[in-house]
N, C-alpha and C positions, 0 to 999 in steps of 0.2 A: 473643262468644267465637269464636276461630278454630275452624273446623270441621275435624275429622279425617276424611279420606276413606279408608275401608277398601277394599281390593281384593276383598273376599270377598262373594259373594252365595250364600247357602246353599241357598235353595229358591225356585222361581219357577214360576208357571203359564204354560205355553206352548201356545196353541191348544187341543189336546185332551188334553194330558198334563201331569204334574208333573215338573219337572226339578230334581234335587237333587244335592248333593255326597254321594258314598258315603263316609261317615265310618268304615266298617269297613276301608277300604284304607289309612288313615293309619298310619305316616308314609311308607310305601313309594310311594304314588301319590296324586295329587289328581285325582280323576275324577268326572265327572257321570254320573248314571244317569237314564234315563227311566222313570217309573212310569206305567203305562198302564191298570191295572185296580185295582179297589177292594181285592181280596185282596192284590195286590202291595204296595199302600200299607200295609195292616194289617201285613203281614210286615216292611216297611221300618221301621215304627215299632217293632215288637216286637223286631227283631234289631238295632236301633240304627244302621241305615244313616242314618237321621235321628235326632237326639237333641238334648236341651235343651228345656225346657218350652215356650218360645215357638215354636221351630221345629216341635216336635211338634204344637202347636196348628194352625199353618198347614197342616201335612201332613194333619191330620185334616179340615180344611175342604176341601182338595183331594181327599181320599179320597171325601168325600160326592159331589163332582162326578163322579168316576170311576164310582162306583156308579150315579149317575143316568144317565150316558151308556150304561152297559151295560143297565140296565133299559129304557131307551127303545127299544132294539133289539127288545124282546119284544112291542111293540105291545099293552101291557096297558091295560085301562080306567083312566081317571084315578084313580079311588078306590083301585084295587089297586096302581097305580104308587106312589101316595103312601104307602100302608100298607107296602109292601115297602121303599121308600126310607128311611122312618123307622126301620124295623127294622135295615137295613144301617147307618144312621148310628149307632144305639145300639151295634152291634157294633164299629164303628170306634172309638167312644169308649172301648171296653174294652181297647184294645191295651196301654196303659200306665196302670195304676190310680192311681199316685201323682201324675202330672203333671196338675194341674187345668186347665191351659191347653188340653189336648186336649178335655176335656168342654165347656169354655167355647166354643171355636171351633166344635165340632160343633153345639152348641146354637144358635149364631148361624145356622148353615145350616138347622137344623130349624125355626127361626122362619119362614124363607122358605118352606120346604116346606109347613108347616101353613097358611100364608096364600096359597098359590099359586092361580092361576086354573086353568082347564081346559087351558091350553096348556102341554104338557110341554116343548116346545122353548124357550119363553120362560122357564120355570122354570130350565132348565139354564143358559141364558145369565145369568140372575140369580145363580145359584149361583157361576158362574165369576167374575162381576163382584165378588161379595161376597168371594170368596177373594182376588182381586187387591187389593181394598180393605184387607183384613186384613193382607196383606203390606206394603203401603205404610205403613199405620198402625203396624205393628210397628217399622219403621225409625225413624219419627218419634218414637214413644214411647221407644225406646231412646236416641235422641239427647237427649231431655229428661232421662231418667234419668242419662245421662252428665254432662250439664251441672250438674244439681243435685248429683250426687256429687262432681264436681270441686271444688266449693266447700269440701269438708271434707278434701281431700287436701293435706297439708302440702307446702311447696316441697321439691323433691328427695326426695320420699318413696319408700320401698320398700314396695310393696303386696303382701301375701301373698294368693294365691288358692288355691282348692281346686276340683278338677274343671275343667270348662270352661263358663263363662257368657259366652261371647264371641260374635263374629259367627257362628261355626259352631254356636252353640246357639240362634240367632235367625235372622231373615231376612238380616241383614247388618251389624249394628253391635255388639250385645252389651249385656248388663245390667251385670254386674260388670266385664267388660272394656270395656264402653261407658264406665264411669266412668274406667277407665285411659286409654282413647283421648281422652276429653275433657280429662282432666288433662294428658296428654302434649302435646296441641295447644297448651296455654298454657305448659307447662314441660317441655322435653325432657330434663330430668334425672330425671324420674320413671322408676322401673323396677319390675319385677315379679319376685317369687319365686313359682314355681309348684310346688305339691305334685304329685307324680306321679299320685296318686289311684288306688290299688289298689281293686278288682282289674282294672278295664278301662283304667286308665292314661290317662284323658281329659286329665289335666294334662300328662303327658309327650307323648302322641301328638298332642293337638289344641291345647291352649293354647300350647305352645311353638311349634308350627307357625304358627299364625295371627299371633302376636306377631312372630315372625321375618319373616314375609311383609310385615308392616306396619312393620318397622323399629323396633319398641319393645323395649328391652333386657329380657331375661328370663333368669332363672337357675332351673334345675330342681333341686329337692330331693326327697328321699323323704318319705313321709307322716310318718315318725317324727322328722323333723328340726326341725319348726317351733318347738318349745319351746326347742331349743338356740339357734336364731338369735334368738328373742325375748329370751332371757336376755342374749345378747350385744349387745342394742340395735340389731339389724340390721333389724328389722321395725317400720315406723311405723304401719301399719294393716292390717286384714284386710278384704277385700271379696269376698263370694261371691254366687252366685245362689240361687234357690229354685225348687222344683217345686210346692210348695203352702205357703201361709201361713194359719194359722188366725185366727179373729176376735180372739184375744188376743195375736197376734204371734209365737206359736211357729212356727218355720220348718223345713220338711222340705227337705233338700238331700242331695246325694250322700253316701254313707256316709263317715264320717271328719270331716265338717264340725263335728259336736258336739264332737269332741275338740279341734279347732282353737279353737273358741269358748271352751272351758274354759281352754286354755293362754293365750289372749289376755286373758281376764278376770284370771287370776292375775298376768300381767305388765302389767296396766293399759294394754293396747293396744286402741284402738277396733275394734270388730267390726261391720261393716255388711253388711246383706243388700240386694242390688239386684234389684228385680223389678217388673214392671208390675202395675197393679191387678188385671189378669185372673188373676194368680197367687194373689191373696188370696181365700180361700174363707170368706165370712162365714156360711155355713151350718153351720160346725163351730166349737165353742166353744174348743177347744184342740188341740194337736198329738196328744193321746192318741187323737183320732178319725181321724187320717190313716192311710189304708191304706198299709202299707209293702210294696212289691213284693219278693218273694223270687225271685232270679234263679238261673240255671243254676249248678250246682256246678262245672262245668268252668271257669268264670271264675276260680275260686280254685285249683283243682287243676292248671291248665295255664297256661303262658306261651308264646305263639307256637306253640300246638298241642302243646307238649311238657310231660309231667307233671313236677311239682316236689315231689311228696309221695308218701307210701306209698299203695299201692292200698287202697281200702276204708276210708280214714279218714273219720270223720264230718265233714260240712261244713254250715255255716249261712251263707247269703249274702244278707243283706238289701241291697237296692240303695240305701237311703236311711236317714238317721237324722233325728231332730228336735231342733233347738236350742231350748231354752227361752227365752222372751222376755226373761228377766232377764239373759241373756248378750249380748243384741243392743243395740248403741249406737243404731242407727237403721235404718229400712227406707227405702231410696231408691226412690222411685216417680216416675212422670211428673208427679205433682201436687206434688212436693216430698218432703222427708225427714220421715217419720213418726217420732215420738219417744214414749218411755213417758209416760204410761200408754197402751199400745197398744190396749186395748179402746176407749178414748175417741178416740184419734187415727184409728184405722181406721174407727170409726163416723162420725166427722166427715167424712172424705175421701169416703165413699160417699153422703153426704147430697146 
């Protein structure tokens, strides 16, 4: 298959710091920021300077390195250094509770820490190397997801997405938009309809930006319009990302995804979730066990810093919802497309 080369690199370790695109500046500016301390990385994840489950995972791995560099300056005994670094790693993993990739990547670093020798400098270099390794693996995994997903994209398809599961949610290719990129590489009549994705507008601010940068046709619609276009026969398939997938195939993604899945089911439109195996949490039986992050009420009450509702109104702002497995046509991974029965297909892919 012809490979699509994206212009975007979201996050990268450089010497002693993490370099990432500041996604809070979109669409006004495309700027890189240097993250030089562990706390700054925690805050970058929390405030969504970096976002998207795979990219958050890499950021967490980088954050552990930053904490290690800081602790090394204190000349602690090796045992105390390890103790404090493991505690800092656990703190880093708590920045976004729904995105399981964060816990997964931090755990990869913790394995190195637990098995380290007495040489702290060597451990730090090992943590850096592991972070870089995870970066490169993410890109390759995403390309495999894209190629498997492209096989189920009809010729000339219009693909509906929700939120942003693209290059800017990963290291540089994308999961759901990786499917789009791989499909577009072999058929340049493929196009995207992007939900705006209230309340943080990731579809409007980010998906439209990166697809425009890469020359892939994209049409922006509001969240409430998807069923209208489905009924008119203008949507051929849905492809979204995920922040955590349970052992039974229930998938947590940005709030509003569940609604899209229901509409797709009613209109007999295939609904795919694209995610790496690191997003599948086999320790939980169903989506009922997924912790749903409650985010700031300002995200709902304000747009561009300006209030849009009455003062004092009650607000509930869950960041994610869970799509039940019976609404999902397939889960596109780097090992192929998993199909129902998901308990069985997920179990088999992890053997």
